LUMTOR-412682 format. One record per residue (C-alpha): y, x, z; residue number from 0; residue in three letters. Coordinates in Angstrom, 1 decimal. Layout:
BEGIN
        v        u        w     k     r
        Y        X        Z   NUM   ALA
...
// end
This chain:
BEGIN
        v        u        w     k     r
     88.7    135.0     93.0     0   MET
     91.7    136.8     91.7     1   ASN
     90.6    138.3     88.4     2   ALA
     94.1    138.3     87.0     3   VAL
     97.5    137.7     88.6     4   PRO
     98.6    134.3     89.3     5   ALA
    101.6    132.7     87.3     6   PRO
    104.0    133.6     90.0     7   ALA
    103.0    137.4     90.0     8   ALA
    103.3    137.4     86.2     9   ARG
    106.9    136.3     86.4    10   ASP
    107.6    139.3     88.8    11   GLN
    107.2    141.6     85.7    12   SER
    110.5    140.5     84.3    13   PHE
    112.3    141.9     87.4    14   GLY
    110.6    145.4     87.0    15   SER
    111.4    145.6     83.3    16   VAL
    115.0    144.6     83.7    17   MET
    115.5    147.0     86.5    18   THR
    114.0    149.9     84.5    19   ALA
    116.1    148.8     81.3    20   LEU
    119.4    148.9     83.3    21   ALA
    118.5    152.3     84.9    22   ALA
    117.2    153.9     81.8    23   ASN
    120.4    152.8     79.6    24   THR
    122.6    154.3     82.3    25   THR
    120.8    157.4     82.5    26   ILE
    120.4    157.9     78.7    27   ALA
    124.2    157.9     78.3    28   VAL
    124.7    160.4     81.2    29   ALA
    121.9    162.8     80.0    30   LYS
    123.0    162.7     76.5    31   GLY
    126.5    163.7     77.4    32   THR
    125.2    166.4     79.8    33   ALA
    122.9    167.8     77.1    34   ALA
    125.7    168.0     74.6    35   ALA
    128.0    169.8     77.1    36   LEU
    125.3    172.2     78.5    37   THR
    123.2    172.9     75.4    38   GLY
    120.1    172.6     77.6    39   SER
    116.9    171.9     75.6    40   PRO
    115.3    170.3     78.8    41   ALA
    118.2    168.0     79.1    42   LEU
    118.0    167.1     75.5    43   LEU
    114.3    166.4     76.0    44   ALA
    115.1    164.2     79.0    45   GLU
    117.7    162.4     76.9    46   THR
    115.1    161.7     74.2    47   LEU
    112.6    160.6     76.8    48   HIS
    115.0    158.2     78.5    49   THR
    116.0    156.6     75.1    50   LEU
    112.5    156.1     74.3    51   ALA
    112.0    154.4     77.7    52   ASP
    115.0    152.1     77.3    53   ALA
    113.7    151.2     73.8    54   GLY
    110.3    150.6     75.3    55   ASN
    111.8    148.3     77.9    56   GLU
    113.3    146.2     75.1    57   VAL
    109.7    145.9     73.5    58   PHE
    108.4    144.9     77.0    59   LEU
    111.2    142.3     77.4    60   TRP
    110.2    140.9     74.0    61   VAL
    106.5    140.9     75.1    62   ALA
    107.4    138.9     78.2    63   LEU
    109.3    136.3     76.2    64   ARG
    106.9    135.8     73.4    65   ARG
    103.8    135.8     75.6    66   SER
    105.0    132.9     77.7    67   ARG
    105.3    130.5     74.8    68   ARG
    103.2    127.4     75.2    69   ALA
    100.1    126.8     73.0    70   PRO
    100.6    125.0     69.9    71   ASP
     98.8    124.0     66.6    72   ALA
     98.8    127.5     65.3    73   THR
     97.8    129.2     68.6    74   HIS
     95.8    126.6     70.5    75   PRO
     94.8    129.3     73.1    76   LEU
     98.4    130.3     73.6    77   GLY
    100.4    133.6     73.0    78   TYR
     99.2    135.8     75.7    79   GLY
     97.9    138.6     73.5    80   PRO
    101.6    138.9     72.2    81   GLU
    102.3    140.9     75.4    82   ARG
     99.6    143.5     74.5    83   TYR
    101.0    144.0     70.9    84   TYR
    104.5    144.7     72.0    85   TRP
    103.4    146.9     74.8    86   ALA
    101.3    148.8     72.3    87   LEU
    104.4    149.4     70.2    88   LEU
    106.2    150.6     73.3    89   ALA
    103.4    153.1     73.9    90   ALA
    103.6    154.4     70.3    91   VAL
    107.4    154.7     70.6    92   GLY
    107.0    156.8     73.8    93   MET
    104.6    159.1     72.0    94   PHE
    106.7    159.6     68.8    95   ILE
    110.4    159.6     70.2    96   VAL
    109.7    161.0     73.7    97   GLY
    106.6    163.2     73.3    98   GLY
    106.6    164.6     69.7    99   THR
    110.3    165.2     69.5   100   LEU
    110.4    166.9     72.9   101   SER
    107.6    169.3     72.1   102   VAL
    109.4    170.1     68.8   103   TRP
    112.7    170.8     70.5   104   ASP
    111.0    173.0     73.1   105   GLY
    109.3    175.1     70.5   106   VAL
    112.6    175.4     68.5   107   ASN
    114.3    176.5     71.8   108   ALA
    111.6    179.2     72.3   109   LEU
    112.4    180.5     68.8   110   ILE
    116.2    180.2     68.8   111   ASP
    117.4    180.1     72.5   112   PRO
    120.7    178.5     73.2   113   ARG
    123.3    179.5     75.8   114   PRO
    123.8    177.4     78.8   115   LEU
    127.1    175.7     79.3   116   GLU
    128.6    173.2     81.9   117   ALA
    125.8    174.0     84.4   118   PHE
    127.2    171.7     87.2   119   TRP
    127.5    168.8     84.8   120   VAL
    123.8    169.0     84.0   121   GLY
    122.9    169.4     87.7   122   VAL
    125.0    166.3     88.7   123   ALA
    123.5    164.2     85.9   124   VAL
    119.9    165.2     86.8   125   LEU
    120.4    164.3     90.5   126   ILE
    121.7    161.0     89.6   127   ILE
    118.9    160.3     87.1   128   ALA
    116.4    161.3     89.9   129   LEU
    117.9    158.7     92.2   130   VAL
    118.0    155.8     89.7   131   LEU
    114.6    156.6     88.3   132   ASP
    113.3    156.7     91.9   133   SER
    114.7    153.2     92.5   134   VAL
    113.3    151.7     89.3   135   SER
    109.8    153.3     90.1   136   ARG
    109.9    151.8     93.6   137   ALA
    110.5    148.3     92.2   138   VAL
    107.5    148.7     89.9   139   ALA
    105.4    150.2     92.6   140   LEU
    106.1    147.4     95.0   141   ARG
    104.9    144.9     92.5   142   GLN
    101.7    146.9     91.7   143   LEU
    101.0    147.0     95.5   144   ARG
    101.4    143.3     95.7   145   ARG
     99.1    142.7     92.7   146   GLN
     96.6    145.3     94.2   147   ALA
     96.6    143.4     97.5   148   ALA
     95.9    140.1     95.9   149   GLU
     92.8    141.5     94.2   150   ARG
     91.7    143.7     97.2   151   GLY
     91.8    147.0     95.2   152   VAL
     93.8    150.2     95.3   153   THR
     96.8    150.7     93.1   154   VAL
     94.9    153.5     91.3   155   ARG
     92.1    151.1     90.4   156   GLN
     94.7    148.4     89.4   157   LEU
     96.4    150.9     87.1   158   LEU
     93.0    151.3     85.2   159   ARG
     92.1    147.6     84.8   160   GLU
     95.4    145.6     85.1   161   SER
     95.7    142.9     82.5   162   PRO
     99.5    143.2     82.7   163   ASP
    100.6    146.2     80.6   164   PRO
    104.4    145.6     81.3   165   THR
    104.6    146.6     84.9   166   VAL
    102.0    149.4     84.3   167   VAL
    104.2    150.8     81.6   168   THR
    107.3    150.7     83.6   169   VAL
    105.7    152.4     86.6   170   TYR
    104.1    155.2     84.4   171   LEU
    107.3    155.7     82.5   172   GLU
    109.3    156.0     85.8   173   ASP
    106.7    158.4     87.3   174   SER
    107.2    160.6     84.3   175   ILE
    111.0    160.1     84.5   176   ASP
    111.1    161.4     88.1   177   VAL
    108.8    164.4     87.3   178   LEU
    110.7    165.2     84.1   179   GLY
    114.1    165.1     85.8   180   ALA
    112.9    167.3     88.6   181   ALA
    111.3    169.7     86.1   182   LEU
    114.5    169.7     84.0   183   ALA
    116.5    170.4     87.0   184   LEU
    114.4    173.5     88.1   185   VAL
    114.6    174.7     84.6   186   ALA
    118.4    174.3     84.5   187   LEU
    118.7    176.4     87.7   188   VAL
    116.3    179.1     86.4   189   LEU
    118.2    179.2     83.2   190   HIS
    121.3    179.8     85.2   191   ARG
    120.0    182.4     87.7   192   THR
    117.9    184.4     85.3   193   THR
    119.9    184.1     82.1   194   GLY
    116.7    183.4     80.3   195   SER
    116.3    180.1     78.2   196   ALA
    112.5    180.4     78.3   197   VAL
    112.0    178.2     81.5   198   PRO
    114.3    175.6     79.8   199   ASP
    112.2    175.6     76.7   200   ALA
    108.8    175.6     78.5   201   LEU
    110.1    172.6     80.7   202   ALA
    111.0    170.8     77.5   203   THR
    107.4    171.3     76.1   204   ILE
    105.8    170.2     79.4   205   VAL
    108.0    167.1     79.5   206   ILE
    106.9    166.2     76.0   207   GLY
    103.2    166.8     76.7   208   LEU
    103.3    164.5     79.8   209   MET
    104.9    161.8     77.7   210   LEU
    102.3    162.2     75.1   211   GLY
     99.4    162.0     77.7   212   TYR
    100.8    158.8     79.3   213   VAL
    101.4    157.3     75.7   214   ALA
     97.9    157.9     74.7   215   VAL
     96.5    156.3     77.9   216   LYS
     98.8    153.2     77.5   217   LEU
     97.8    152.9     73.8   218   THR
     94.0    153.0     74.7   219   ARG
     94.6    150.3     77.4   220   ARG
     96.5    147.9     75.2   221   ASN
     93.9    148.4     72.4   222   ARG
     91.2    147.4     74.9   223   GLN
     93.1    144.1     75.8   224   LEU
     93.8    143.3     72.3   225   LEU
     90.1    143.5     71.5   226   ALA
     89.3    140.6     73.9   227   ASN
     88.3    142.8     76.8   228   GLN
     86.1    141.1     79.6   229   ALA
     87.3    140.8     83.1   230   ILE
     85.8    143.4     85.5   231   PRO
     82.1    142.8     86.4   232   ASP
     82.8    142.1     90.1   233   ARG
     84.9    139.0     89.1   234   TYR
     82.2    137.9     86.6   235   ILE
     79.6    138.1     89.5   236   ALA
     81.9    136.1     91.8   237   GLN
     82.5    133.5     89.3   238   LEU
     78.7    133.3     88.5   239   ARG
     78.0    132.8     92.2   240   ASP
     80.6    130.0     92.4   241   ARG
     79.1    128.2     89.6   242   LEU
     75.6    128.5     90.8   243   SER
     76.6    127.2     94.3   244   ALA
     77.8    123.8     92.6   245   THR
     75.4    120.9     93.5   246   ALA
     73.0    120.2     90.7   247   GLY
     73.3    123.6     89.3   248   VAL
     70.2    125.9     89.5   249   ASP
     71.9    128.9     88.1   250   GLY
     73.8    130.5     85.2   251   VAL
     72.0    131.7     82.1   252   ALA
     75.0    133.3     80.4   253   ARG
     78.6    133.8     81.4   254   LEU
     81.4    135.3     79.2   255   VAL
     85.0    135.7     80.6   256   ALA
     87.7    137.5     78.5   257   ILE
     91.4    137.9     79.0   258   TYR
     93.6    135.6     77.0   259   LEU
     96.7    137.2     78.5   260   GLY
     97.9    138.8     81.8   261   PRO
     97.4    135.7     83.8   262   GLY
     94.9    133.6     81.7   263   GLU
     91.1    133.8     81.4   264   VAL
     88.8    132.2     79.0   265   LEU
     85.4    131.4     80.4   266   VAL
     82.1    130.3     78.6   267   ALA
     79.0    129.7     80.4   268   ALA
     75.4    128.3     79.9   269   ASP
     74.5    126.6     83.3   270   VAL
     71.0    125.7     84.2   271   ARG
     70.9    122.1     85.5   272   MET
     68.4    120.6     87.8   273   ASN
     65.7    119.0     85.8   274   PRO
     65.7    116.0     88.0   275   ALA
     69.4    115.1     87.0   276   LEU
     70.0    112.3     84.6   277   THR
     72.6    112.6     81.7   278   GLY
     75.2    110.9     84.0   279   ASP
     74.4    113.2     86.9   280   ASP
     74.8    116.3     84.6   281   VAL
     78.2    115.0     83.3   282   ALA
     79.3    114.4     86.9   283   MET
     78.2    118.0     87.9   284   ALA
     80.1    119.6     85.1   285   LEU
     83.2    117.4     85.8   286   ALA
     83.1    118.6     89.5   287   GLN
     82.9    122.3     88.3   288   ILE
     85.9    121.6     85.9   289   ARG
     87.9    120.0     88.6   290   GLY
     87.2    122.8     91.1   291   ASP
     88.2    125.4     88.7   292   ALA
     91.4    123.7     87.8   293   ALA
     92.4    123.4     91.5   294   ARG
     91.1    126.8     92.8   295   ASP
     91.2    129.1     89.9   296   LEU
     94.4    128.4     87.9   297   PRO
     94.0    131.6     86.0   298   VAL
     91.2    130.1     84.0   299   ILE
     93.1    128.6     81.1   300   ALA
     89.9    127.5     79.2   301   ARG
     86.6    126.7     80.7   302   LEU
     83.6    125.9     78.4   303   TYR
     80.4    124.8     80.0   304   LEU
     77.1    124.1     78.3   305   THR
     74.3    122.6     80.3   306   PRO
     70.8    124.1     79.6   307   VAL
     67.4    123.5     81.1   308   PRO
     65.8    125.8     83.6   309   ALA
     63.9    127.8     80.9   310   ASP
     67.2    128.8     79.3   311   GLY
     66.8    126.7     76.2   312   GLY
     69.7    124.4     75.0   313   GLN
     69.8    121.1     76.7   314   ALA
     69.8    117.7     74.8   315   ASP
     71.6    115.7     77.3   316   SER
     74.7    113.4     77.3   317   SER
     76.4    116.0     79.4   318   GLY
     77.1    118.1     76.3   319   GLY
     79.6    120.9     76.4   320   SER
     82.5    120.4     78.8   321   VAL
     85.7    122.3     78.5   322   SER
     88.7    122.5     80.5   323   SER
// end
């Protein structure tokens, strides 16, 4: 079962984040210079958008660093949810800086159009931005495809249910970057050919709305993960079948599995034990389950097993509750 990415896959998120940070920092400087020279509101919106992205990557870098800290006395289950908190801040930053300000600037451009200057500078910068953003997006997409293959799901399904918000955030940001740069380039050309600033202003508003939409989706996803979301039902079923297949186990009365972080799951289960087993037999069966889980399912950071009789009531055996 691969309900969440293995530790090696988690570490790959760092490469996606750093690639995006380097690309967005370079692009933000170029776009800002071009926006000042051309007076294009779409280029200004793209500058704000890219600045928001660069800031978000800093938040995601902090998320990666803090979520990897080892458990201690104050956080015995680890710091995995830190990643969700910082990714949530990144989504809020995208909404405020990238989305809201872009829409505001677009509305102002419709009310008070600005003349277009240094046209070719803007075109060159946007083409460079398209290339760099496409490279960053390809890095994130490659990791998403790798994670999707590990789970046996599509990339679209992984985007909906991934417990790792960092690479998903980078991929969605870069996708909007590519669309936004292309839209700004078209608006710039239309502004030049028609002499009207309306396409530029409308493109600015559309870019802001796209950013707002993605930011809302990322905010909702991180809120779900912060609220102790369970792993998908298909993995619950696989884990239940695996526990039930252990010798001495007649079934699973109750099973709960929630994310502790992008690569860690907490599992608690009431397992129905064969009535013929002695207390020592129950303890041995639970120890086998614990050992098998530690070997074959390293993503299970905590495993709590409580033996119950076949009727589902709480057992009174020396097996007790076993955790891993």
